[in-house]
N, C-alpha and C positions, 0 to 999 in steps of 0.2 A: 583449185581455180574458183571454186563455190566461196571459199572463205576470203579470196581477193576481191570477188564480186561484191561480197556483202560489205566489206571495208571501204570500198571506194563509193557504193552507194550511200554509205553512211556520211562519208565526207563531203559529198556534192549536196546531201540533204542539209548539212550544217553550215553550210555557207549563207552568208546574210542576205536577205533581200534587200532590193534598192527601191527606196520610196518615192523616187523623182517621177515627174510626169513623163508621159510616153512620148519617146523620141525615136528616131529609126536607129535603134541601139545594134541592130544585126545586119546592118547596110554597109556596102563598100568592100575594098579590100583588106585581107587580114594575112597575118603569118602565125604559126603556132608550133609548139612542142608537144609530143604526146609520149607516154611511156605505159606499160601494162605488161599484160601477160599474153602468151599465144600457145594454144595446143594444136600440134601438128598430128594428123592421123593419116597413114598411108596403109594401102592395102594392094600389094602387088602392083604397083602403078607401072604404065608404059614409059620408057625412057629412050633417049637415043642410043641406048646400048640395048634396047629390047626390054621385055618385062622383066622386073627384077623380084625376088622373093624376099619382100618385106612387109610384114604386117604387124605394124606397132604403132604407138604414139610417143609423143615427147612434149613435155612442157617447159617453158622457158621464159626469161624476161624478153621484153622488146622495147626498143626506143626508136623515135623518129621524129619527123618534122613535116609542114604541109604549108601550102600558100593556097588561099582561096579568095572568091569573090562571092558575095552574097547582095541579093536585092530584096529589099523589104517591101511588099505589097500588102498594105492594111495589116490584117493579122497572120499573114502568111510570108514566109521566107523561101525565096528559091536561090540556090547557089550551085557553084562548081568549085572542085578542090583537085590537087595535084599533090601527091604525098609520097614519101619514101621513108623505109623504115629497115630496121635490121635486128634479128635476135641475138641470143648469146647461148651457147650450149644448146642449140635447138637440132642437132643432128639426130635423125632417127635411123636406128641400125636393126638389123635383122636378129641380133644377138646369137646368131649361130657361132659355134666354135669352130666350124670348118666351113670355108669359102663364105665369110661374113660379107654383107653387103650395108652400105651406109649411104643415105640422102641428106644432104646438109644444105639447107636454104643459106644462101649467102646475103641477099637484100630483096627489098619487095619495093615496087613501084606501083601506084594507082592513080587514076583518073576516074572522079566520080561525081555524080551529081545528087543534090540532096533536096528536101522539101519538109519544110517544117510549119508548125502552127505555134504561135505565141500564146502559151497558156496564161501568162501574165507579161507585162511590159518587158520584165526583166528574164524571162524564162522560156525557152524555146524547145520544144519537143520536136524531133525530126527523123526522117527516114532517109538512108542512103543507098545508092547502088551504082555500079560501074565496072571499069575494066580493071583489071590487075595483071602484072607480070612479076613472077619470081625468077630470080637467078638460083638454079639448084646444081650443087655438085654430086654426083653419084660416084662411089667408090666400089669397085668390085674385086674382092680378093680371091684369086683362084691358084692352083698347083702351078699354073704357067706364070703367074705374077700378078702384078697389081695393076687395075685399069681404072683411070680416073677420066671423067668428061664433065664439062660444065654445059648446062643448056638453060635458055629462057623458056619459061613455061606460062602460057597465057591463060587467062581464067577470069571469072567474074566475082564481084562479091556484092553482097546486100548486106544491111545492117541499120541501126538505129540509135539515137542517144538522146541525151538531155544537154543542154547548155544554158548555162546561167550566167547574167552579167554581173560583174564584181565592181567595176568602175566604168567611166565613160568609155574607156578604150581596151579594157581587160576583161575577159570572161573565161569561165572553167567549163569543162564538158566531161561526160562520161559516155563511153560508146560501146556497143558490141558489134562485132562484124564477122561475117562468115564468107570464107573464101575457097572457092572451088577450082582447084588446078587440074582436075583429072582429065586424062586423055585416053580414049578406048575403055575398056571394061575396068581398068584399074582405078584406085581412090587415091587422091591426094588432095586433102582439105586442110584447112587451118581455120581456128577459132580465136578470135580476138577479143580481149577486154582492155579497153584503153582509156586513159584519163589524160586530158590535155589543157595547156593554157594557150589561150588565143589573143593576140595584139591586134586591133584594128587601128587603120592610120587613114 
């Protein structure tokens, strides 16, 4: 994940700066696509089947999209966003040879607010926080048979990133997010590193 982070940072840093006069470049409605990497870490989490014995992590690619609205006020930007994403091969397993347990995130939905500062007319540095909901399928294999159940896990997320204008309507961004879906004494958390392209209309 460290290598991916370095590569994405280098990509965004290499994007050309726009030397036009300042306009409200981060203002109004927008849609976008994003992709990156997610690390899922679990430690004996509470599920609808009770506490399951899984203490492991898994890395995988992730892809998604979002719709947002921003308001530019001087050098500051305030906004809200609705996003959806899904990973591939991101199931976390106990790795046990006997009675294995697997947690498989199916999709993630989030509603967040962000606040940012315009470091330049074309570059926005921002923080993000809000609500998240992940659909997770739990599979428990036992001598009496296999049990599967899907549940919605509620949680919260925080993060931050950098967004840079490429044209009047298109911008690119890189963002880190921490998502906590823990319930009770168990741990269920996800770390995202995402890069995205936004189109404003």
